[in-house]
C-alpha positions in Angstrom: -25.2 3.5 14.9 -24.1 4.5 11.4 -20.6 3.8 10.1 -18.4 6.6 8.9 -15.6 6.2 6.5 -12.4 8.3 6.7 -9.4 8.4 4.4 -5.9 9.4 5.0 -3.4 10.1 2.1 0.3 9.7 2.3 2.9 9.8 -0.4 6.1 7.8 -1.2 8.5 7.4 -4.0 9.9 3.9 -4.8 11.6 1.9 -7.5 10.6 -1.6 -8.6 10.8 -4.1 -11.3 8.1 -6.5 -12.5 9.8 -9.8 -13.2 10.0 -13.4 -12.4 13.5 -14.6 -11.6 12.8 -18.0 -13.3 12.1 -16.2 -16.6 14.8 -14.9 -19.0 15.1 -11.1 -19.6 13.4 -11.7 -22.9 10.5 -13.6 -21.4 10.1 -11.0 -18.7 10.0 -8.2 -21.4 7.4 -10.2 -23.3 5.2 -10.6 -20.2 5.8 -7.4 -18.2 6.9 -5.0 -20.9 9.0 -2.0 -20.0 8.1 -2.5 -16.3 10.6 -5.4 -16.4 13.6 -3.2 -17.1 16.6 -4.8 -15.3 17.7 -1.3 -14.2 14.4 -0.8 -12.4 11.9 2.1 -12.8 10.1 4.2 -10.3 6.9 6.0 -9.4 5.7 8.7 -7.1 2.9 6.9 -5.4 -0.1 8.1 -3.4 -1.4 5.8 -0.7 -5.0 6.2 0.5 -6.1 4.2 3.6 -9.8 4.2 4.4 -11.0 3.3 7.9 -14.6 2.7 8.9 -16.3 2.7 12.2 -18.9 4.2 14.5 -18.3 7.7 15.9 -17.0 7.6 19.4 -19.4 9.8 21.3 -16.7 10.9 23.8 -14.5 12.4 21.0 -16.9 12.9 18.1 -14.7 10.9 15.6 -14.2 7.3 14.5 -10.4 7.3 15.1 -7.9 10.0 15.6 -6.4 10.8 12.2 -3.1 11.4 13.8 -3.0 7.8 14.9 -3.8 6.6 11.3 -1.1 8.9 9.9 1.4 7.7 12.4 0.7 4.0 11.7 0.9 4.6 7.9 4.2 6.5 8.3 5.8 4.0 10.8 4.6 0.7 9.3 4.5 1.5 5.6 5.9 4.8 4.3 9.2 4.6 6.2 9.8 1.2 4.6 8.8 2.2 1.1 9.9 5.8 0.6 13.0 6.1 -1.6 13.5 2.4 -1.5 13.5 -0.4 -4.0 10.4 -2.5 -3.4 12.0 -5.7 -4.8 15.1 -5.4 -2.6 14.5 -3.3 0.5 10.9 -3.8 1.7 10.6 -6.6 4.2 6.8 -7.2 3.7 7.3 -7.6 -0.1 10.0 -10.3 0.1 9.2 -13.2 -2.2 6.4 -11.4 -4.0 6.3 -10.0 -7.5 6.5 -6.2 -6.9 3.2 -5.3 -8.6 1.1 -2.6 -7.1 -1.7 -5.2 -6.7 0.6 -7.2 -4.4 1.8 -4.1 -2.7 -1.8 -3.1 -1.8 -2.5 -6.5 -0.2 0.8 -6.4 1.7 0.1 -2.9 3.0 -3.4 -4.1 4.2 -1.7 -6.9 6.1 0.7 -4.5 7.7 -2.1 -2.1 8.8 -5.2 -4.3 9.6 -4.4 -5.2 13.2 -2.8 -1.9 14.2 -5.8 0.0 12.9 -8.1 -2.2 15.0 -6.0 -1.4 18.1 -6.7 2.4 17.6 -10.4 1.7 17.3 -11.1 1.5 13.6 -11.7 -1.2 10.9 -9.6 -1.1 7.8 -11.9 -0.7 4.8 -9.7 0.0 1.8 -6.1 0.4 0.7 -5.8 2.3 -2.5 -2.5 3.1 -4.2 -2.3 5.5 -7.1 0.7 4.6 -9.2 0.3 7.0 -12.0 -2.3 9.6 -12.9 -4.0 6.9 -14.9 -3.6 3.8 -12.7 -4.7 3.0 -9.2 -5.3 -0.2 -7.3 -7.8 -0.9 -4.5 -7.9 -3.7 -2.0 -10.8 -4.3 0.4 -9.4 -7.3 2.3 -11.0 -10.1 0.4 -9.0 -13.3 0.3 
């Protein structure tokens, strides 16, 4: 049976700061540039979650997109939207708040719940700006 890939997009706005607490502000500025601003900075992110699987012959789809949307909103968007990633987001505690780390953390939040609704997580993609996006495919 062929695999079909489906993608759901959700949006969120968050603030963050790229920094290491063991570095001085000067060293953080040298390493992370303006993204290390001690007063934070923010983005309007787009999150794309791609699920793969075989079409369920009873329903004609891989998974119900309403289920994927609900999981994304409940487990991820509600925790990120209008929040500070460094301070407010439980699944980012102890991590540098880079979008790369965010993509991996979102994968970990969604992988098992997506399986429970009948799909297999294929890709988490986060678009941070119109020029920058990050993709994670579950490789460790």
